[in-house]
N, C-alpha and C positions, 0 to 999 in steps of 0.2 A: 780705364781702371788699371792700377799698377800691377805689373807682373813681378812676382817675387820668386826667387830660385834659391835652392841650396847650392852653395859654392864652396869648393876647397880653395881657400886663399893661399895657403902654403902648407908644407908638411905639418900634419897634426892640427891644423886650424880649419874647422868647418863652421859656416854661418849661413844665415838667411839674409839675402840682400835684394834690393830692387835691381832688375836688369832691363835693358832697353827692349822696347816692343817693336817688332818688325812691321806690323800692320798688314791688312789684306788677308786673302786666303780664307781659311776656315777657322773662326775664332772658337777656341775650346776653353771651357772652364773645368779645371781638374777636379775630379771627385776623389780620387785616391791614386797613390803612386807607390809601387812596391820597391823595397830596398833589396838590391842585389849585393849582399854584404861582401862577398869575395872580391868582386871587381871594384866596388866603391872604396873598400879599405885599401886596395892597392894604390889608389890615388891619394888617400889620406896619409898612408905611411911611406909613400914615395917609391914603391917597388914596381909600379906599372911601367912597362918598357916605353910607352908613348911619351912618358915624361922626360926620357933621356935620349931618345933617338926618333927620327922621323920615318914613318912607314912610306916607302916608295911603292905605290900601288901598281905601277907598271912592271917593276922588277920583282915585286913581292919580297922586298928586303927592308928590314929596319936599318937605317943608315945614320951613323953618328956624325957624318960630314954634312948633314942637312939640319936646319933648325928643328928642335923638338917642340912639342906642344907646351910643356912647362906649366907653370902656375900663372894666374888662377885657373882652376878647372871649373868652367861655368855651365857645362852640360854634363850632368851626373845622373845616371840611372836610365832605364829603358823599359819601364813596366807601368805605363800610365793608363788610367781610365778617365774619360772626360765626357762632358755633355756639350753638344753644339750650342753655342750662344749666338753666332751670326755666321752667315754664309755669303761671303763676297767672291766665292770661287765658282758659283754655279753648279754645285754638286747636287742640289735638290734635296739635301738632308734637312729634315724638319728641326726646328728649335727643340732642344732637349734630347735629341737622339744620342744614345750612349755609344761611345766608340772606345776602342783600345788603340794605343799608339806608343811611340818610343822616343818622346821628346825630352825626357829628363824630369827631374824634380822641380816643377814650376807650378805656380798657381793658375796661370793662364798661358795659352800658346796660340800663335797664328800659324797654322799648318798649311803648307803648300801641297794640295792634293795631287799635283802633277809630279812632284819630286819626292814626297814623303809618304810612307805607308800609314794606313789606318785600317781598322777592321770594325765594321758595324756589328754591335753585339745584339743578341736577341732582347726584346723589350723587357723581359722579366729576369734577365741575367744578373746574378749577384755581382756588383761592381768589385767586391774584394777578390772574387775569382777572376774577374776580367783582367787583372794585372798580368795574368799568364798568357793571354791570347795572342798578343802581337809579337812577342819575342821569346819569353822564357819557355813556354810550352813548345813552340816550334824548335827550340834548341834540343829538347828531349826527343821530340818526334823525329828530328833529323838524325839523331843517333840511331833510332830503329831503321830509318831509311838507309843509312850507311851499312848497318848490319845486313839488311836485305840485299843491297848491291854487292856486298862482299860474297854472299852466297849465290845470288842469282844473276849477277851482272846487270846489264841495262834493263832487263825485262822485269822491273819491280812493279807489281800490281797492288800490293797491300803492305802496310807497315808490318804485318805479321809474317811476311815472307822470310825474314831473318830470325824470327824467334818462335814461330808456331811449332809446338811439339818439342822444343829444345830446352835444355837446362841453362838458366841465365843467372849470372852473378852480377850484382851492381855494387861497385865499390864507392862508398860515399852516400850518406843519408841526408844530405842537404836537399834543397828544393829540386835541383836538376836530377839528382839520384832518385828521389821519391817519385817524381813525375815519370822518369824513365821506367822505373819498376812498375808503375801503374799501367803505362802504355804496354809494356811487355806482357803483363798479366791479361790485359784487355784483348791483346792480339794473340792469345793462345799459347803462351809459354807453358811448358810442362811443369817447371818449377822456377820460382824467382826467389833469390836470397839477397838481402841487402846487408852489406858489411860496413859498420861504422863504430868507432871507439866511444862515441858520445852517447851516454844513456838516454838523453832526451830524443835523439834522432832514432835510436833503435825503438824507443817507445812509440814514436810517431809511425814508423814503418809497421810495427805490430798493430797499432790502431787502425791502419789502412788495410789490415788483413794480410800483410806480407810477413814472410819469415825474416828474422834478423839475427846476425851474429856479431859478437864483439871480437874483432881481430886481435885484440891484445890479451884475451883470456886464454887462448889456445892457438895452435896453428890452424887457421881455417882451410889452408890448402890441403893439409893432411886430412882434415875432417871431410871436406867436400869431395876430394879425390878418392877417399875410401868409399864414399857413398855413391858417387856418380861414375859408374863403370860402363864403358862402351865396348870394350874388348880387351884382349891381352895387351898390357902396357899402353892402354888408351883410356885414360881417366881424366875427369875434370869437367869444367863448364864448357858448353858448346860455344858460348860467346860471353864476354865480360864487358860491361859498360863501366868505364873508369870516369867517375864524376867528382873526384876529390882533388883539389889543386895542390897536391904534394907529390914529389917524385917517389916517395916511399909508397904512396898508394898505387902508383903505376907499377912499381916493383911487385906489390901484392897481386895486382890484377894479372900480371904475367904468370905468377905462380899458380893461379887458380885455373888456368886454361888447360884444356886437353891438347895433345900434340897437334901442331899445325893450325891451331885456333887463332882467333883475332881478337885483340882488345879494341873496342870502339871507344875512342878517347874524346870525352866532352869537357875535360878539365882545362882550367887556365892556370898555368904554373908561373910562380915568381921566384922559386928557389933555384939552386944551381944544378940540380939533378944528380947530386953525389950519391943518393940512395940507390940508384939503378945499378944492377949488376948484370950487364948484358952478356957476359960470358957464362951465365948460369942457365936458367930455364929458357930464356929468350933464344939463346944459341942452340942448346941441346934438344929442345922440343920443336924447333922450326916455327917460332911464333911470329905473329904480325901485329902491328899497331896501326890503326887507321884513325886519323883525326877527323872528327865530325863537326868541324867548325861551322857555325850557323851561316856564315857568309856564302856558303856553297852547298848545293845539293850534289850528290855523286855525279860525276861526269857521265853524260850520255844516257841517264835514266829516262825511260819512256813514260807515257801516260801522265804528262802534265804535272810532274812533281815540282812544286815551287813553294815559296813561303806562304802563299795564300792557302794552298791546300794543307800545309802543315798547321796553319792557324785553324782551319776548319776541323782538322783532326783533334786539335786541342779543345775546341768547343765541344765536340762530341764526347771526349773523355770527361770533361768537367760536368757535362749534363748527366753523365752516368755516375761519376764518383765525387761530384762537387761537395756534397754534404760532408763526406769524410775528409776531403782536403781542407775544407773550411774549419773543421774541428781539430784536425791533427797537424796540419802544415802551417796554416796562418796562425802563428802563435802570439803575435803582438800587433795591436792596432792603436795608433797614437796620433795626436795632432801634428800637422805639417811642421809647425815651428819647433817641435821637439826632435826633428830629424838630426840636426847637428850634434846634439847631446847624445843621441842614440849611437851615431857613428863613432863618437869619441869613446863611449863606454865599450862598444864592441872592440875597438882597436886596443883598448887597455885590458880586455878580457874581464871587465866587470859585469858583463851581461852576456847571456846566450840567447839567441833567437834562431828559429828555423826560417820563418818568413815574417818580416815586419812590414806593415803597410801604413803609410802616412795618409791621413785624411785631410781634406781641405773643406773648410766651411765657406761656401760661396754666398751665404746670406748676409755676411757682415760687410 
């Protein structure tokens, strides 16, 4: 059967085309695939650093003296849900088993279970929610894990260790921000406030039962620091999760923090950072920024914290709050072949989505 994928051929040009099949392994038939708009648009508009420099994994450096990935981008996306069609890898999974994986926008995929992650989903799990289980949900859960490690060091026993009983601000009401806010509420935060300038995202946060503020309507740092008092000259959020890919959002996150607090940064930036003013609150309040990049759990944490456990935490969250997530976060569901047009419309700001999911008809 032909395997078709959404490909970025060149800047501004997205299309669906047939791609070579690898063969062997676990043959998956895609049910649906979630669009990670921020990351995918960075490939479409040419701002992703991987297009211009090669990542040296050993040195941890982007290097412009090595060949960059460039175009075409043939593996796009990381939020797939599929059913097992054949098992040549000896996993023992039955035909039709529902799994979450991260192989990109393709109609079929031969997954190597020895080299690639997949997560078996519960039998009655909504596939549209399954797009969060392998990668996107663990991104948010890893944010809470980093907040816990910032407070507790290596001995993190629960995702609640960094938020329970604490006042939490979440900058950015996209998918990562909304899931992070739900995780914080589920794990006992005293208050959770989501800040986003987009009315649709604030409405989604409120639909999920979260408080939401428009950072452009007033100075939210003054508002929250007036309300959140810990002691003399000690006001603000205990922890801020920064989930919006703009340096101005990081600047806002720093303003929201109490002295000596930490921003847990889950955002992916493509701007030049000129909006940061590190000589202001960052310097005078002794603040910290901790990147919670999904490729790493905090160094030295105990109790088997890995991506499998973060996926399990995501499943638990979605079993509890999945109906609300399906209603307020998954805003657009459309056929796979409409994916390129969706990306083009998003890049041109002709359309706004929170979570778009592309569905694949495996009967044709």
